[in-house]
C-alpha positions as CSV (number, residue, x, y, z in Angstrom):
1,M,0.0,0.0,0.0
2,E,1.4,3.4,-1.0
3,P,1.8,6.0,1.9
4,I,-0.8,8.7,2.1
5,N,0.4,12.0,0.7
6,K,-0.7,14.4,3.4
7,M,0.1,17.4,1.4
8,S,-2.2,16.3,-1.4
9,I,-5.0,15.8,1.1
10,V,-4.5,19.4,2.4
11,D,-4.4,20.7,-1.2
12,S,-7.7,18.9,-1.9
13,F,-9.2,20.4,1.3
14,I,-8.1,23.9,0.3
15,D,-9.6,23.4,-3.1
16,K,-12.9,22.4,-1.6
17,Y,-12.8,25.2,0.9
18,R,-12.0,27.7,-1.8
19,A,-14.9,26.5,-4.0
20,S,-17.4,26.7,-1.1
21,R,-16.8,30.1,0.2
22,Y,-18.7,32.3,-2.2
23,S,-22.3,31.2,-2.3
24,A,-24.9,33.8,-1.2
25,D,-25.0,32.5,2.3
26,F,-25.1,33.9,5.8
27,S,-21.7,32.4,6.6
28,E,-20.1,34.6,3.9
29,H,-21.9,37.7,5.4
30,Y,-19.1,40.2,4.7
31,Y,-18.7,39.0,1.1
32,N,-22.4,39.7,0.6
33,Q,-22.0,43.3,1.7
34,L,-19.8,44.1,-1.3
35,T,-20.7,45.3,-4.8
36,E,-20.5,42.8,-7.7
37,G,-17.2,44.3,-8.7
38,Q,-15.8,44.0,-5.2
39,K,-17.1,40.5,-4.9
40,S,-15.0,39.5,-7.9
41,I,-11.9,41.1,-6.3
42,Y,-12.7,39.3,-3.0
43,R,-12.9,36.0,-4.8
44,S,-9.6,36.6,-6.6
45,I,-7.7,37.6,-3.5
46,A,-9.2,34.9,-1.3
47,A,-8.4,32.2,-3.9
48,G,-4.9,33.5,-4.3
49,M,-4.2,33.5,-0.6
50,L,-5.6,30.0,-0.2
51,A,-3.2,29.0,-3.0
52,F,-0.3,30.8,-1.3
53,S,0.2,33.0,-4.4
54,D,2.8,35.7,-4.1
55,K,1.1,38.1,-6.6
56,I,-2.6,38.4,-7.4
57,S,-3.6,40.5,-10.4
58,I,-7.0,42.4,-10.1
59,P,-8.7,45.4,-11.7
60,L,-7.2,48.7,-10.5
61,R,-8.4,49.6,-7.0
62,P,-7.1,52.1,-4.3
63,I,-5.4,50.5,-1.3
64,N,-8.1,51.7,1.2
65,E,-10.7,49.7,-0.7
66,L,-8.5,46.7,-0.9
67,S,-7.9,46.9,2.9
68,I,-11.6,46.7,3.5
69,I,-12.0,43.7,1.2
70,F,-9.0,42.0,2.8
71,N,-10.5,42.5,6.3
72,Y,-13.8,41.1,5.1
73,I,-12.0,38.0,3.7
74,L,-10.4,37.3,7.0
75,L,-13.7,37.7,8.9
76,D,-15.4,35.2,6.5
77,N,-12.5,32.8,6.3
78,P,-10.9,31.8,9.6
79,L,-8.7,29.2,7.8
80,L,-6.6,32.1,6.5
81,F,-4.7,32.4,9.8
82,Y,-1.4,32.5,8.0
83,V,-2.0,35.8,6.2
84,S,-1.1,38.9,8.2
85,G,-1.7,41.7,5.6
86,I,-1.5,42.8,2.0
87,G,0.4,45.3,-0.1
88,S,-0.3,46.4,-3.6
89,Q,1.3,48.1,-6.6
90,N,-0.6,49.8,-9.4
91,D,0.1,49.3,-13.1
92,L,-1.7,52.3,-14.5
93,Y,-0.9,51.4,-18.1
94,K,-2.6,48.0,-17.8
95,K,-5.2,49.4,-15.3
96,R,-4.3,46.5,-12.9
97,S,-3.4,46.3,-9.2
98,I,-1.0,43.7,-8.1
99,V,-1.9,42.4,-4.6
100,T,1.0,41.0,-2.6
101,P,-0.2,39.0,0.4
102,E,2.0,39.0,3.5
103,Y,2.3,35.5,4.8
104,A,3.1,35.2,8.5
105,Y,4.3,31.6,8.1
106,E,5.9,29.7,5.3
107,R,3.8,27.4,3.1
108,T,4.8,24.0,4.4
109,W,4.3,25.0,8.0
110,A,0.9,26.6,7.3
111,K,-0.3,23.5,5.4
112,E,0.8,21.2,8.3
113,K,-1.3,23.4,10.6
114,I,-4.3,23.3,8.2
115,S,-4.0,19.5,8.3
116,A,-3.9,19.6,12.1
117,A,-7.0,21.8,12.0
118,M,-8.8,19.2,9.8
119,G,-8.0,16.5,12.3
120,F,-9.0,18.7,15.3
121,L,-12.5,19.4,13.9
122,R,-13.3,15.7,13.9
123,V,-14.0,16.1,17.6
124,F,-17.4,17.6,16.6
125,D,-18.4,14.9,14.1
126,G,-20.3,12.9,16.7
127,I,-23.0,15.6,16.9
128,R,-23.7,16.1,13.2
129,G,-27.2,14.6,13.5
130,K,-28.2,17.0,16.2
131,S,-30.2,20.2,15.8
132,D,-28.4,23.5,15.0
133,Y,-29.1,24.7,18.6
134,E,-27.6,21.5,20.1
135,K,-24.5,21.9,17.8
136,E,-24.1,25.5,18.9
137,L,-24.4,24.6,22.6
138,Y,-21.9,21.7,22.2
139,V,-19.3,24.0,20.5
140,H,-19.9,26.7,23.2
141,D,-19.5,24.3,26.1
142,Y,-16.5,22.5,24.4
143,C,-14.7,25.9,24.4
144,L,-15.5,26.6,28.1
145,N,-14.3,23.1,29.1
146,H,-11.1,22.9,27.0
147,F,-9.9,26.4,26.4
148,K,-8.9,29.4,28.5
149,Y,-8.6,33.1,27.7
150,D,-4.8,33.8,27.5
151,Y,-2.2,35.5,25.3
152,A,0.2,32.7,25.9
153,F,0.5,31.9,22.1
154,D,1.2,35.6,21.3
155,E,0.0,36.3,17.7
156,L,-1.4,32.7,17.4
157,S,-3.8,33.5,20.2
158,H,-5.6,35.8,17.7
159,T,-6.1,32.9,15.2
160,I,-7.8,29.5,15.2
161,L,-4.4,28.0,16.1
162,G,-4.4,29.4,19.6
163,P,-7.4,27.3,20.7
164,M,-6.5,24.3,18.5
165,L,-2.8,23.9,19.3
166,G,-2.4,25.6,22.7
167,S,-5.9,25.5,24.2
168,V,-5.7,29.2,24.7
169,G,-6.9,32.3,22.8
170,V,-8.1,35.8,22.9
171,C,-11.5,37.0,21.7
172,E,-10.6,37.1,18.0
173,G,-9.1,33.7,18.0
174,I,-11.9,32.2,19.9
175,A,-14.6,33.8,17.8
176,K,-12.8,32.6,14.6
177,F,-12.6,29.1,16.0
178,V,-16.3,29.1,16.9
179,K,-17.1,30.1,13.3
180,L,-14.8,27.4,11.8
181,A,-16.3,24.7,14.1
182,L,-19.9,25.8,13.3
183,D,-19.0,26.0,9.6
184,H,-17.8,22.4,9.9
185,L,-21.1,21.4,11.4
186,G,-23.2,23.3,8.8
187,V,-24.4,25.9,11.2
188,R,-24.3,29.4,9.8
189,S,-22.4,32.1,11.8
190,I,-20.3,35.2,11.4
191,V,-17.6,37.0,13.4
192,V,-18.6,40.4,14.8
193,S,-16.2,43.3,15.5
194,G,-16.9,45.8,18.2
195,K,-16.2,46.9,21.7
196,A,-17.2,45.6,25.1
197,K,-16.8,46.2,28.8
198,N,-16.0,43.8,31.6
199,P,-19.1,42.1,33.1
200,Y,-17.8,42.6,36.6
201,D,-16.8,46.2,36.7
202,D,-17.4,49.6,35.0
203,S,-14.2,49.5,32.9
204,E,-14.2,51.3,29.6
205,N,-15.0,49.5,26.4
206,E,-12.2,47.6,24.7
207,Y,-12.0,46.2,21.2
208,H,-13.7,42.8,21.1
209,A,-14.9,40.1,18.8
210,W,-17.8,37.6,19.1
211,N,-20.2,35.8,16.9
212,I,-23.7,36.0,15.5
213,V,-25.4,32.6,14.7
214,H,-28.3,31.7,12.5
215,I,-30.4,29.2,14.4
216,E,-33.8,27.9,13.3
217,G,-34.4,30.9,11.0
218,R,-33.4,33.5,13.6
219,T,-30.2,35.4,14.4
220,Y,-28.6,35.7,17.8
221,H,-25.5,37.0,19.5
222,L,-23.1,34.4,20.9
223,D,-20.1,35.6,22.9
224,V,-18.1,32.5,24.0
225,T,-15.2,34.6,25.3
226,F,-17.3,36.5,27.8
227,D,-18.9,33.3,29.0
228,M,-15.3,32.0,29.6
229,T,-14.6,35.2,31.5
230,V,-17.6,35.0,33.8
231,K,-17.3,31.2,34.4
232,R,-16.7,30.3,38.1
233,K,-17.7,26.9,39.4
234,T,-20.0,26.0,36.6
235,N,-20.3,26.7,32.9
236,R,-22.0,30.0,32.1
237,H,-24.3,31.0,29.2
238,D,-24.8,34.7,29.9
239,Y,-24.1,35.5,26.3
240,F,-25.7,32.5,24.6
241,N,-28.3,33.6,21.9
242,L,-28.9,37.2,23.0
243,P,-31.0,39.7,21.0
244,D,-29.6,43.2,20.2
245,D,-31.1,44.9,23.2
246,E,-29.5,42.6,25.7
247,I,-26.0,42.3,24.1
248,K,-25.9,46.1,23.8
249,K,-25.9,46.4,27.6
250,D,-22.2,45.8,27.5
251,H,-21.2,45.5,23.8
252,T,-20.9,48.0,21.1
253,I,-21.2,46.8,17.5
254,I,-18.8,48.3,14.9
255,S,-19.1,46.0,11.9
256,Y,-22.2,45.8,9.7
257,V,-24.2,42.8,11.0
258,P,-27.7,41.5,10.9
259,T,-30.2,42.6,13.5
260,C,-31.0,40.1,16.3
261,T,-34.5,40.9,17.6
262,T,-35.9,37.6,18.8
263,D,-35.6,37.0,22.6
264,R,-36.3,34.2,24.9
265,R,-34.2,31.7,22.9
266,D,-31.3,32.4,25.1
267,Y,-30.0,29.5,27.3
268,Y,-31.5,30.7,30.6
269,S,-35.0,31.1,29.0
270,M,-34.7,27.7,27.4
271,N,-33.8,26.1,30.7
272,Q,-36.2,27.9,33.0
273,M,-33.4,29.7,34.8
274,L,-35.0,33.2,34.8
275,A,-36.4,34.9,37.9
276,Q,-38.5,38.1,37.9
277,S,-39.4,38.3,41.6
278,P,-37.9,37.3,45.0
279,S,-40.3,34.3,45.2
280,D,-38.9,33.1,41.8
281,V,-35.4,33.3,43.3
282,E,-36.5,31.3,46.4
283,K,-38.1,28.7,44.3
284,Q,-35.1,28.2,42.0
285,I,-32.6,28.0,44.9
286,R,-34.9,25.6,46.8
287,N,-35.4,23.3,43.8
288,N,-31.7,23.2,43.0
289,L,-30.6,22.5,46.6
290,A,-33.2,19.7,46.8
291,K,-31.5,18.1,43.8
292,G,-28.1,18.3,45.5
293,R,-26.8,21.2,43.4
294,K,-24.5,23.5,45.2
295,D,-23.6,25.8,42.2
296,I,-26.7,27.6,41.0
297,V,-27.0,30.2,38.2
298,I,-30.0,32.5,38.0
299,K,-30.7,35.4,35.6
300,L,-32.9,38.3,37.0
301,I,-35.2,40.1,34.6
302,N,-37.2,43.3,35.1
303,T,-34.8,44.7,37.7
304,E,-31.5,46.7,37.9
305,Y,-28.2,46.0,39.5
306,S,-27.8,47.4,43.1
307,K,-26.4,46.5,46.4
308,K,-29.9,46.0,47.7
309,V,-30.5,43.3,45.1
310,I,-27.2,41.6,46.0
311,D,-28.1,41.6,49.7
312,R,-31.6,40.2,49.0
313,I,-30.2,37.3,46.9
314,L,-27.7,36.5,49.7
315,N,-30.4,36.5,52.4
316,I,-32.7,34.3,50.3
317,A,-29.8,31.9,49.6
318,Q,-28.9,31.6,53.3
319,K,-32.5,31.1,54.4
320,E,-33.1,28.3,51.8
321,Y,-29.9,26.6,52.6
322,S,-30.6,26.6,56.3
323,M,-34.1,25.2,55.8
324,I,-32.9,22.3,53.8
325,N,-29.6,21.5,55.6
326,K,-30.7,22.6,59.1
327,R,-27.6,24.7,59.5
328,S,-26.0,27.8,58.0
329,G,-23.3,27.5,55.4
330,A,-20.6,29.5,53.5
331,I,-22.0,31.1,50.4
332,G,-20.2,32.6,47.5
333,L,-21.9,35.0,45.2
334,S,-20.8,36.6,41.9
335,C,-22.8,38.7,39.6
336,N,-22.5,39.7,36.0
337,R,-23.9,43.2,36.7
338,N,-24.6,44.0,33.1
339,Q,-26.6,41.0,32.3
340,L,-27.8,40.4,35.9
341,V,-26.8,36.8,36.1
342,F,-26.0,35.5,39.5
343,E,-23.9,32.5,40.4
344,I,-24.4,31.2,43.9
345,N,-21.9,28.7,45.3
346,F,-22.8,26.8,48.5
347,R,-20.1,25.2,50.7
């Protein structure tokens, strides 16, 4: 039996990836914002970079327009982790621009990592028969259970390679990995650029990236990085399928993205983890403690963050714990003040 030519497998994968990127589909959202002429340039540049071309000839265009198209290509195509920028030279006589991609890594190394990515994504193959919602949840929880927010891989943390090779990443790398994984599962998603502020304090907005997913005919915000940030003793889903009005409590959208108006498809609504009154909080804590759960997550609605609300939650938690266990216990409480999600830890 002849040995398998791994490079030819990677070349075949790249060819299929290149051919599939340009349908009028939600997952190519940024491509679909362009004019027909710009789409043609997008296709030429993307195909050239996937083929590791040194020079790509296109119709004459100013560099600022090419920069926008280039950024759109990277947002739509997480696999292009090995391209760090582009340059261009104009041939005014031929009315052509010559685009020169800047490759951060040499071709053989990059193709080896593409091959590794192909193998990594097989971890999700077992859920192909599930609904899009279940696939999204699986990818979300996989990230929370296997990755951590960290700059340990330097520039690789900003790409899919940070999570895949080092189990670490920053918001950009994590959002691009989520898109690649969902693309692999046939779930439509995009990467969103914007700003956001820390869920636990009033710090100023910082540049941030997250996702929008298309689930069961509706669009929702999904911020896996922030759920990694707020996680304490249990997985959190504070930013799982939020509409615009809820994500905008601590996120500012910069890129052009679809509107997300449907609510109550978020994780806490779907799993009856909402409370809109003190009696709802009492009931949820009581039911969870009765089932032996010591780490409880509750999202409050129709109220605002305040010390009074914090004290009320602590008093209810202490009372319910004492009633069931016939003694007082140590209670830890953390609150995502922007989304009003409380995690209560009993010890």
